[in-house]
LOMAR-510615 format. One line per 8 residues: number of its first residue (from 1); their letters; for each residue x, y, z of C-alpha. Coordinates in nm, 2 decimals. Layout:
LOMAR-510615
NUM> a> X Y Z | ...
end
This chain:
LOMAR-510615
1> dvavipga> 1.45 0.89 0.77 | 1.10 1.03 0.86 | 0.80 1.08 0.64 | 0.47 1.26 0.71 | 0.16 1.29 0.49 | 0.15 1.64 0.33 | -0.16 1.83 0.45 | -0.27 1.56 0.68
9> dysnqetp> -0.45 1.63 1.01 | -0.19 1.56 1.28 | -0.43 1.66 1.56 | -0.59 1.32 1.48 | -0.43 1.04 1.68 | -0.50 0.80 1.39 | -0.30 0.99 1.14 | 0.03 0.81 1.09
17> fyssread> 0.38 0.91 1.02 | 0.67 0.68 0.93 | 1.03 0.63 1.02 | 1.30 0.42 0.85 | 1.60 0.27 1.02 | 1.88 0.07 0.86 | 2.01 -0.26 0.99 | 2.28 -0.23 1.26
25> tlgqyggi> 2.63 -0.38 1.28 | 2.51 -0.65 1.52 | 2.29 -0.81 1.25 | 1.96 -0.67 1.36 | 1.73 -0.60 1.07 | 1.61 -0.25 1.01 | 1.27 -0.15 0.87 | 0.99 0.10 0.86
33> avwtggtq> 0.78 0.19 1.17 | 0.43 0.32 1.16 | 0.36 0.57 1.44 | 0.01 0.66 1.57 | -0.15 0.75 1.90 | -0.01 1.09 1.95 | -0.07 1.44 1.80 | 0.15 1.73 1.69
41> ttpinyag> 0.09 1.88 2.04 | 0.12 1.56 2.24 | 0.40 1.36 2.06 | 0.49 1.17 2.37 | 0.18 0.95 2.31 | 0.31 0.81 1.98 | 0.37 0.44 1.96 | 0.53 0.26 1.67
49> lratdvss> 0.46 -0.07 1.50 | 0.69 -0.23 1.25 | 0.55 -0.23 0.89 | 0.54 -0.58 0.74 | 0.47 -0.69 0.38 | 0.42 -1.03 0.21 | 0.77 -1.04 0.05 | 0.96 -0.90 0.35
57> dlawlwwt> 1.10 -0.63 0.12 | 1.07 -0.38 0.40 | 1.30 -0.57 0.63 | 1.62 -0.37 0.57 | 1.93 -0.58 0.56 | 2.22 -0.34 0.54 | 2.34 -0.04 0.73 | 2.29 0.20 0.44
65> pygitcdr> 2.03 0.48 0.42 | 1.68 0.37 0.32 | 1.49 0.69 0.23 | 1.11 0.73 0.25 | 0.85 0.99 0.17 | 0.47 1.01 0.14 | 0.23 1.17 -0.10 | -0.10 1.35 -0.02
73> egilyacg> -0.30 1.02 -0.04 | -0.08 0.86 0.23 | 0.10 0.64 -0.02 | 0.45 0.55 0.12 | 0.75 0.55 -0.11 | 1.06 0.35 0.00 | 1.41 0.32 -0.14 | 1.56 -0.02 -0.15
81> tdttrrwv> 1.93 0.07 -0.13 | 2.12 -0.26 -0.09 | 2.22 -0.50 -0.36 | 1.92 -0.73 -0.29 | 1.68 -0.45 -0.39 | 1.79 -0.15 -0.60 | 1.44 -0.02 -0.64 | 1.20 0.25 -0.53
89> ksysifgn> 0.85 0.11 -0.45 | 0.52 0.26 -0.33 | 0.30 0.10 -0.07 | -0.05 0.14 0.06 | -0.05 0.11 0.44 | -0.33 -0.07 0.63 | -0.26 -0.05 1.00 | 0.10 -0.17 0.99
97> favekdel> 0.06 -0.39 0.69 | 0.21 -0.27 0.36 | 0.07 -0.36 0.02 | 0.29 -0.29 -0.28 | 0.13 -0.06 -0.54 | 0.40 0.03 -0.79 | 0.77 0.05 -0.86 | 0.97 0.33 -1.04
105> pslnstss> 1.13 0.18 -1.35 | 1.48 0.05 -1.25 | 1.72 -0.13 -1.48 | 1.89 -0.30 -1.18 | 1.58 -0.39 -0.97 | 1.61 -0.74 -0.83 | 1.24 -0.79 -0.83 | 1.12 -0.63 -1.15
113> pdqdgapm> 1.40 -0.51 -1.38 | 1.30 -0.27 -1.65 | 1.53 -0.26 -1.96 | 1.42 0.10 -2.01 | 1.45 0.20 -1.64 | 1.70 0.41 -1.46 | 2.04 0.24 -1.39 | 2.00 0.27 -1.02
121> eaptdial> 2.28 0.12 -0.81 | 2.19 0.23 -0.46 | 1.88 0.45 -0.45 | 1.91 0.63 -0.12 | 1.64 0.89 -0.09 | 1.33 1.01 -0.27 | 1.14 1.34 -0.29 | 0.82 1.44 -0.47
129> spdeqway> 0.75 1.78 -0.63 | 0.47 1.98 -0.47 | 0.23 1.88 -0.75 | 0.35 1.51 -0.72 | 0.41 1.49 -1.09 | 0.79 1.45 -1.05 | 0.99 1.22 -0.83 | 1.36 1.28 -0.76
137> vidmdaqr> 1.58 0.98 -0.65 | 1.93 1.03 -0.51 | 2.16 0.74 -0.58 | 2.44 0.70 -0.33 | 2.67 0.47 -0.53 | 2.62 0.63 -0.87 | 2.64 0.97 -0.72 | 2.36 1.09 -0.94
145> afvfhngp> 2.00 1.21 -0.91 | 1.74 1.04 -1.13 | 1.42 1.22 -1.23 | 1.09 1.05 -1.30 | 0.78 1.21 -1.44 | 0.42 1.09 -1.38 | 0.31 1.11 -1.74 | 0.00 0.96 -1.91
153> vsvdhsdl> -0.05 0.60 -1.83 | -0.09 0.33 -2.10 | -0.17 -0.03 -2.04 | -0.05 -0.32 -2.25 | -0.34 -0.55 -2.23 | -0.14 -0.84 -2.37 | 0.03 -0.87 -2.03 | -0.29 -0.89 -1.84
161> tpvndyml> -0.48 -1.21 -1.76 | -0.82 -1.19 -1.92 | -1.12 -1.19 -1.69 | -1.34 -1.48 -1.79 | -1.54 -1.54 -1.47 | -1.70 -1.36 -1.18 | -1.49 -1.39 -0.87 | -1.49 -1.25 -0.51
169> lanypnpf> -1.14 -1.28 -0.36 | -1.03 -1.31 0.00 | -0.98 -0.97 0.17 | -0.63 -0.88 0.28 | -0.52 -0.85 0.55 | -0.75 -1.08 0.74 | -0.78 -1.05 1.04 | -0.77 -0.67 1.01
177> npetvisy> -0.79 -0.35 1.21 | -0.94 -0.12 1.11 | -0.89 -0.14 0.73 | -0.88 -0.42 0.47 | -0.89 -0.45 0.09 | -1.16 -0.64 -0.09 | -1.09 -0.75 -0.45 | -1.32 -0.89 -0.71
185> qipvaghv> -1.36 -0.93 -1.09 | -1.64 -0.93 -1.34 | -1.61 -1.05 -1.70 | -1.86 -0.80 -1.85 | -1.97 -0.46 -1.76 | -2.28 -0.45 -1.53 | -2.43 -0.35 -1.20 | -2.23 -0.46 -0.90
193> evsvyniv> -2.32 -0.45 -0.53 | -2.08 -0.53 -0.25 | -2.22 -0.51 0.11 | -2.10 -0.61 0.46 | -2.31 -0.79 0.71 | -2.26 -0.87 1.08 | -2.30 -1.22 1.24 | -2.67 -1.18 1.28
201> gekvatlv> -2.73 -1.08 0.91 | -2.77 -0.71 0.96 | -2.62 -0.50 0.68 | -2.36 -0.26 0.83 | -2.21 -0.11 0.51 | -2.27 -0.09 0.14 | -1.93 -0.05 -0.03 | -2.03 -0.07 -0.40
209> ntiqtagh> -2.37 -0.02 -0.57 | -2.32 0.10 -0.92 | -2.24 -0.01 -1.28 | -1.88 -0.10 -1.33 | -1.66 -0.19 -1.63 | -1.53 -0.55 -1.69 | -1.20 -0.64 -1.52 | -1.04 -0.64 -1.18
217> heirftaq> -1.16 -0.41 -0.90 | -1.06 -0.34 -0.54 | -1.22 -0.14 -0.26 | -1.09 -0.04 0.09 | -1.32 -0.12 0.38 | -1.28 0.08 0.70 | -1.44 -0.07 1.01 | -1.35 0.21 1.25
225> dlssgiyf> -1.70 0.24 1.39 | -1.76 -0.14 1.42 | -1.69 -0.37 1.71 | -1.46 -0.67 1.70 | -1.61 -0.98 1.55 | -1.69 -1.18 1.24 | -1.83 -1.01 0.94 | -1.94 -1.13 0.60
233> yvmrsqnf> -1.90 -0.94 0.27 | -2.14 -1.03 -0.02 | -2.10 -0.95 -0.39 | -2.39 -0.96 -0.64 | -2.36 -0.89 -1.01 | -2.60 -1.02 -1.28 | -2.69 -1.38 -1.18 | -2.37 -1.41 -0.97
241> sairkmtl> -2.34 -1.39 -0.60 | -2.07 -1.49 -0.35 | -2.00 -1.45 0.02 | -1.68 -1.45 0.22 | -1.59 -1.41 0.59 | -1.35 -1.17 0.75 | -1.25 -1.10 1.11 | -1.21 -0.76 1.27
249> ik> -0.98 -0.76 1.58 | -0.94 -0.44 1.78
end
């Protein structure tokens, strides 16, 4: 399968598209490839890198269809067809590293079964409506189409770990090129500043400088215009401050 980002600028060599290939009969794993380097007029320059994720969920094990699609924000949706998956998950892609964002409710999911979810047996392909409020999943084994609606979101706070302390977490991935995610938490609402400095102490970016609510937060840092090397990101809020190191490799 192949997925492009709707409305994206494919005259830009950094705009990715994605392909999905199942495992072959010789035991070679399939997976998802991230393609960049070409354009819509010079596709010969495209080069692909295999997408990886922490749980290796995107290493396809069977020779069954694994459908993919993208939304306008570049979020990748992937169908886990075989009996070790039975889910449809969404991922943020940083370079060729995939960070899981969400999962459509699936009764038979092997990673996060939902008793109120769709009884998916082998979700094979997914499509989004033009307004991206509806998702349509084709199930090969059940020979059915499941329809999901993006309705109002509610949060059951009883399932969340309360935030009692200030904390600046390690960025991921690290090393990175050119994007990484920085996460942090604050126990009370207040002013937060997160800035990036180079090895000689010069500020190269201010990522956050505003009042935020209590809880967990994450921001994406893009170092497209910076050179390779070691950088430090610093968080300040109330009387708390913390610093961590990250490495940009181009």
